[in-house]
Structure formats: C-alpha cells, structure tokens
C-alpha positions as CSV (number, residue, x, y, z in Angstrom):
1,M,-3.4,5.2,6.3
2,G,-0.8,7.9,5.8
3,L,-2.7,10.3,7.8
4,S,-3.2,7.8,10.6
5,C,0.5,7.2,10.7
6,L,1.3,10.9,10.9
7,C,-1.3,11.5,13.7
8,L,-0.3,8.5,15.8
9,P,2.6,10.2,17.6
10,L,0.6,13.2,18.6
11,Y,-1.6,11.4,21.0
12,A,-0.2,10.2,24.4
13,A,-3.4,8.7,25.6
14,L,-3.8,4.9,25.0
15,A,-7.4,5.3,23.8
16,W,-6.3,7.6,21.0
17,M,-3.5,5.3,20.0
18,I,-5.9,2.4,19.8
19,G,-8.3,4.5,17.8
20,W,-5.7,5.5,15.3
21,G,-4.3,2.0,15.2
22,T,-7.8,0.8,14.4
23,L,-8.1,3.4,11.7
24,K,-4.8,2.2,10.2
25,A,-5.9,-1.4,10.2
26,L,-9.1,-0.6,8.5
27,G,-7.1,1.4,5.8
28,L,-5.1,-1.7,5.2
29,A,-8.1,-4.0,5.0
30,A,-9.8,-1.5,2.5
31,A,-6.5,-1.2,0.3
32,L,-5.8,-5.0,-0.2
33,P,-8.9,-5.9,-2.5
34,P,-8.3,-3.0,-4.9
35,Q,-4.5,-3.9,-5.1
36,K,-5.5,-7.4,-6.1
37,A,-8.0,-6.1,-8.7
38,L,-5.3,-3.8,-10.1
39,I,-2.9,-6.6,-10.4
40,S,-5.5,-8.6,-12.3
41,D,-6.2,-5.7,-14.6
42,L,-2.6,-5.0,-15.4
43,T,-1.3,-8.6,-15.9
44,E,-1.9,-11.2,-18.7
45,A,-3.7,-14.4,-17.6
46,T,-0.5,-16.4,-18.1
47,T,1.6,-14.3,-15.7
48,R,-1.1,-13.3,-13.2
49,G,-0.1,-16.0,-10.7
50,T,3.5,-14.8,-10.7
51,A,2.3,-11.2,-10.2
52,Y,0.1,-12.3,-7.2
53,G,3.0,-14.2,-5.8
54,L,5.4,-11.2,-6.1
55,H,2.8,-9.0,-4.4
56,T,2.3,-11.4,-1.6
57,C,6.1,-11.8,-1.2
58,A,6.7,-8.1,-1.0
59,T,3.8,-7.6,1.4
60,S,5.1,-10.4,3.7
61,L,8.8,-9.1,3.4
62,G,7.5,-5.7,4.4
63,S,5.7,-7.2,7.4
64,A,8.8,-9.0,8.5
65,V,11.5,-6.4,7.9
66,G,9.3,-3.3,8.6
67,P,9.1,-3.6,12.4
68,L,12.8,-4.3,12.7
69,V,13.6,-1.2,10.6
70,G,11.0,0.8,12.5
71,G,12.4,-0.2,15.8
72,W,15.9,0.8,14.7
73,V,14.6,4.1,13.5
74,Y,12.7,4.6,16.8
75,D,15.8,3.9,18.9
76,T,18.1,6.0,16.6
77,W,16.0,9.1,15.8
78,G,13.2,9.2,18.4
79,H,9.8,7.9,19.1
80,T,7.8,9.9,16.5
81,T,10.2,9.5,13.6
82,P,9.0,6.0,12.3
83,F,5.4,7.2,12.3
84,V,6.1,10.5,10.6
85,L,8.4,8.8,8.0
86,T,5.8,6.1,7.3
87,G,3.1,8.7,6.9
88,V,5.2,10.8,4.5
89,I,6.0,7.7,2.4
90,L,2.4,6.8,2.2
91,L,1.2,10.2,1.3
92,A,4.0,10.6,-1.4
93,S,2.8,7.3,-2.9
94,L,-0.6,8.7,-3.2
95,A,0.8,11.1,-5.7
96,W,3.3,8.7,-7.3
97,V,1.1,5.7,-8.1
98,P,-1.4,7.7,-10.4
99,L,1.6,9.1,-12.3
100,L,3.2,5.7,-12.6
101,L,0.0,3.9,-13.7
102,G,-1.4,6.8,-15.9
103,G,-4.6,5.7,-17.6
104,H,-4.5,2.2,-16.2
105,L,-5.6,3.5,-12.8
106,W,-8.9,5.1,-14.1
107,G,-10.0,2.3,-16.4
108,G,-8.0,3.4,-19.5
109,A,-6.6,0.0,-20.2
110,P,-8.8,-2.9,-21.1
111,H,-8.8,-6.1,-19.0
112,H,-6.5,-8.6,-20.6
113,D,-9.1,-11.4,-20.4
114,E,-11.6,-9.4,-22.5
115,P,-11.9,-10.4,-26.1
116,R,-10.1,-8.1,-28.5
117,A,-11.2,-7.0,-31.9
118,V,-9.3,-8.6,-34.7
119,S,-8.2,-6.3,-37.4
120,S,-8.0,-7.7,-40.9
C-alpha cells in the first residue's frame, strides 16, 4: 500500500490512477484479516472484544478524518504531498511494527486461549 501511495502522483493518466487505486484497495483488503488475527493473538479472551472495538474505532476515525486532513495537506502543500506523505508513513511502519511487536510477530508468543502448562 505504501508503494501504491508513493506512485500515485507520478501518473497523470486516469487509467494509471485507477490501477494504482485498485492496488491500494487490494492491499487494504489483504491487510485487514492479519490485523484481526494479530489482535486475537496478542489479547486475552476477556479483553479481546475491547481490543477489536478499539481497532475498529481507530480505523473508522482514520477513514473519517483522513480525507479532511489529506485535503488540507493537498491545498496547502500541493497535489503530490498527501500521497508521498502517506507512502512514507506506511513504509516507515513496515520497519516500526516488527520492532514494536518483536517475537509476537513471528509466532514467538503463544495464543492466550491455548492451555498452559501448570508448574508445581
């Protein structure tokens, strides 16, 4: 998705913009199921509903506020800036998320619903 945002302002033809927009939409559709799975893996069963609700709230808030901020950035700093800025943020998160999650990202943490060994 980050690359599609970076490339979008490079194309003036409508067909290219539609193609890159489609690529971005496919990236978003591909990213949502793993996000939900990661939330499930990182939360206890008793707080999982709250975690899903916070994720949905943040996603919805971003969908509501993002276009407003993007329009302001477009009007203030030019027509390529919102796309480049979004692409840079998404690519930076590509490096930041693995650092934040550490071993949890690659299956290092057990799922909270799995039975745990009882030590005596």
